N, C-alpha and C positions, 0 to 999 in steps of 0.2 A: 601536890607534893612538889617542892621549888626544886629545881636541878641544882646539883652542887657539882657540875663540871666544871671546869675554873672559865671556859669561853663562854657558857653560858651564864654566869651569875657575869661576865663582865661586859658580856653582852644586851643584856637584861638591864644592868646598871646604867650603863651607856647611855641607852632609849629614853632613862627616868631623865636623865641628867641631861638629855639633850631637849628633851620637852620644856623641864622645870628652865633652862638657861634662855629657851626661847620663850616661854610664859611672862618670866622678869623683866627680858628686854620689851616686850609688847605693852606689859603695864607701865614701866619707866617712860617709854614712846609716850603713850598716853598722854599721861603727868606731864608732860614734857619736859622731861628730864633729861633730852638726848641732843639737844637742838646745838650742840657745839661741842659738849666735851662728851665724851663718850660712856658716861654713870652706869649705864648698864653691865658695860665689861669690868668694870672698879669693882660694882656689887658683887657680881658673879665671881670674881677672882677671890675675894674677901672672905666673903661666904664660905664659900669653897674649899679657902684654906684652914678654915677655923673648922670648916668639918671635920677635912682631912686629919689635922690635929689631934681632934677629939678621938677618930678612930683609931692614930699611931698609938696615942700616949694614954689614950682609954683602955691600952691591953683588949681591943679586940683579935678575935680570933682571924684565921685563915681567910675561912669563906668572908666575914663581914667585912676585911679588909678587901679581897679582891672587889665586891660587889659594890661599897661603898665608897671605897678610897679609888679604886683603880676605876672601874665604872660609871657609878653616878660621878662623881668629884673630876673625875677625867673628862667627862663629856661636858659637864659644867661650869667649868671656868675654862681660860682659855688665853693662853698666851699668845698665840698665833694672832688671834683680832688685838688684843692688847698693844702687840710690836705694829701692826699694820696702821691701827688707828694713831698709835704716838706717831708711826713716817707722817702719814697725810696731814696731821695737824702742823706740823712741822712746815712740811712742804707750800701749807696754806698760809705759811707766816704767822700763825699761832705759837709761835715760841714758849709762852708763859703755860697754854695750853697742854701741850707736847711734855714741856717738864714733867709739868701736875699731874699727868696721866701717868708720864713713866714712873717720877718719887713718889705719887702715890698708891698703886700698884705696887709697886717692889716695897713701900714700907708698911702701908696696912695692912698687908698679905701677913708679911712676916709678923707685925704686932699679934695679927689673929691666930697666926698659929703659936704664939707663945701666950695669948689667950689662952687658948685649949690646952696646950704643957697646963698654966697655972692650974685650971679648971678641973682636969681628970689627971694629972701627972702624979 
């Protein structure tokens, strides 16, 4: 039986989301996609935004929202890494990459939420 206490749902989902994020970062790094641009952070933020949009606009109940939305998506996506990586790119003189990272994360994540809304809303 799956525990239904909110903290267990969020914690279990968070563990899953964190592991998924690590695995995606590892795969992208192996493919050479992390050399200068923080591609794995962009990928997890866009995918996580879409998943959260599906949960929210799909009318899923509180249990699913806590487990998937707060837990998995909360640990899977990362605003803090995105912010630090953007500042580091800027500090390293890679202003084009910094701007692309900032605009890309915000715009593509918003588009992903919109796509979820169109799909299930």
